[in-house]
C-alpha positions as CSV (number, residue, x, y, z in Angstrom):
1,M,127.5,-17.9,63.2
2,Y,130.0,-20.2,65.0
3,V,131.0,-20.1,68.6
4,S,134.4,-21.8,68.0
5,V,136.4,-23.8,65.5
6,S,138.5,-26.9,66.4
7,W,140.0,-29.9,64.9
8,K,138.2,-33.1,65.5
9,K,139.5,-35.4,68.3
10,G,142.6,-37.3,67.1
11,A,143.3,-35.1,64.1
12,H,147.0,-34.8,63.3
13,V,147.3,-31.2,62.3
14,K,150.0,-28.6,63.1
15,M,148.2,-25.4,62.2
16,S,145.6,-23.6,64.3
17,P,142.0,-24.4,63.4
18,D,141.2,-20.7,63.3
19,V,143.9,-20.1,60.7
20,A,142.7,-23.2,58.7
21,F,139.1,-21.9,58.9
22,D,140.0,-18.5,57.5
23,I,142.1,-20.0,54.7
24,F,139.4,-22.6,53.8
25,E,136.7,-19.9,53.7
26,Q,138.9,-17.7,51.5
27,I,139.4,-20.6,49.1
28,R,135.7,-21.4,49.2
29,M,134.8,-17.7,48.4
30,E,137.4,-17.7,45.5
31,N,135.6,-20.8,44.1
32,D,131.9,-19.8,44.2
33,G,131.4,-21.4,47.6
34,D,133.1,-24.7,46.7
35,L,136.0,-26.1,48.8
36,Q,137.6,-28.8,46.8
37,S,140.7,-30.8,48.1
38,Q,142.7,-29.8,45.1
39,A,142.2,-26.1,45.8
40,I,143.6,-26.6,49.3
41,V,146.6,-28.4,47.9
42,N,147.1,-25.7,45.3
43,K,147.0,-23.0,48.0
44,A,149.5,-25.0,50.1
45,Q,151.9,-25.2,47.1
46,V,152.1,-21.4,46.5
47,T,154.9,-20.7,48.9
48,E,156.8,-22.6,51.6
49,D,155.8,-20.1,54.2
50,H,152.1,-20.6,53.6
51,P,150.4,-21.9,56.8
52,L,149.1,-24.9,54.9
53,H,152.4,-25.8,53.4
54,D,153.7,-27.8,56.4
55,E,150.5,-29.9,56.6
56,F,151.6,-31.8,53.5
57,E,154.5,-34.1,52.6
58,W,156.3,-32.6,49.7
59,N,159.0,-35.3,49.4
60,V,157.6,-37.2,46.4
61,D,158.8,-40.6,47.6
62,K,157.3,-40.2,51.1
63,A,154.1,-38.7,49.6
64,A,153.8,-41.7,47.2
65,N,154.1,-44.1,50.1
66,L,151.5,-42.2,52.1
67,Q,149.2,-42.3,49.1
68,W,149.7,-46.0,48.7
69,N,148.9,-46.7,52.3
70,S,145.9,-44.5,52.1
71,R,144.8,-46.4,49.0
72,A,145.4,-49.7,50.8
73,S,143.2,-48.5,53.7
74,E,140.5,-47.5,51.2
75,L,140.6,-50.9,49.5
76,R,140.4,-52.6,52.9
77,R,137.4,-50.4,54.0
78,S,135.6,-51.0,50.7
79,L,135.6,-54.8,50.6
80,C,132.1,-55.9,51.5
81,V,130.4,-59.3,51.9
82,V,126.8,-60.5,52.2
83,R,126.7,-62.4,55.4
84,K,124.9,-65.7,55.6
85,G,121.7,-65.3,57.7
86,A,121.8,-61.5,57.1
87,E,121.2,-61.3,53.4
88,E,118.5,-58.7,53.9
89,L,121.2,-56.2,55.0
90,G,123.0,-56.6,51.6
91,P,126.7,-56.0,51.3
92,T,128.4,-54.9,54.6
93,R,132.0,-54.1,55.4
94,L,134.1,-57.1,55.9
95,Y,136.9,-55.7,58.1
96,E,136.8,-53.5,61.1
97,I,139.6,-52.0,63.2
98,V,139.7,-52.5,66.9
99,D,142.2,-51.8,69.7
100,K,143.1,-55.2,71.0
101,P,144.2,-55.2,74.7
102,L,147.6,-56.7,75.3
103,E,148.9,-58.4,78.4
104,S,151.1,-55.4,79.1
105,G,148.0,-53.3,79.6
106,R,148.6,-51.4,76.3
107,T,146.6,-51.9,73.2
108,R,147.4,-52.7,69.6
109,R,145.3,-51.5,66.7
110,I,144.3,-54.5,64.5
111,C,142.2,-55.0,61.5
112,T,140.2,-58.2,61.4
113,T,136.8,-59.5,60.4
114,L,133.7,-58.5,62.2
115,E,133.1,-62.1,63.1
116,E,136.4,-62.4,64.9
117,I,135.7,-59.2,66.8
118,L,132.2,-60.4,67.9
119,A,133.6,-63.7,69.0
120,D,135.9,-62.0,71.5
121,P,133.9,-60.5,74.5
122,I,136.5,-57.8,75.1
123,E,136.8,-56.8,71.5
124,R,133.0,-56.9,71.1
125,A,132.6,-54.5,74.1
126,I,135.2,-52.2,72.6
127,L,133.4,-52.2,69.2
128,L,130.0,-51.7,70.9
129,E,131.4,-48.6,72.7
130,R,132.8,-47.3,69.4
131,A,129.4,-47.8,67.7
132,K,127.6,-45.9,70.5
133,N,130.1,-43.1,70.1
134,D,129.6,-43.1,66.4
135,L,125.8,-42.8,66.9
136,K,126.4,-39.8,69.2
137,V,128.5,-38.2,66.5
138,I,125.7,-38.8,63.9
139,K,123.2,-37.2,66.3
140,K,125.4,-34.2,66.8
141,R,126.1,-33.8,63.1
142,Y,122.5,-33.9,62.1
143,A,120.9,-32.3,65.2
144,G,119.3,-29.6,63.1
145,L,117.2,-32.1,61.2
146,T,114.1,-32.2,63.3
147,E,112.7,-34.9,61.0
148,L,115.1,-37.3,62.7
149,R,113.9,-36.7,66.3
150,N,112.7,-40.3,66.7
151,V,116.1,-41.6,65.5
152,F,117.9,-39.3,67.9
153,D,115.6,-40.6,70.8
154,A,116.6,-44.1,69.8
155,I,120.3,-43.2,69.8
156,D,119.9,-41.7,73.3
157,Q,118.3,-44.9,74.5
158,A,121.0,-47.1,72.9
159,A,124.0,-44.9,73.8
């Protein structure tokens, strides 16, 4: 059914994707085809030598801080505004993340408003490239839906 299994680009995972796939499928089969996050955590907690165990932070203080940061990111991603002149779009995300070029040639990941990104030609170009890549990902994810062929054609033209 599948040719290969891999982690998505940029994923921070220690274990092999093949091992994860086998474990996830086992969990799914044990739960009537349902793979819930809590079931994965439960499996990882069984023993310290379980392949999933090292993928989690078990120090409660460190784990709490990770959760708080994750929650802060969720709050930031969830704050929406209705932009003047674009009311027909309804609420849209206020903040975006962009890699800001530095004089040293390196980049620094920053979170700022869409308006500030669009006002900077370099940041705008970076955001546009990311948007095009996101569209390619959407096309790839839903390639089996022939009903979206016109959308996929438009993505090909834009990207």
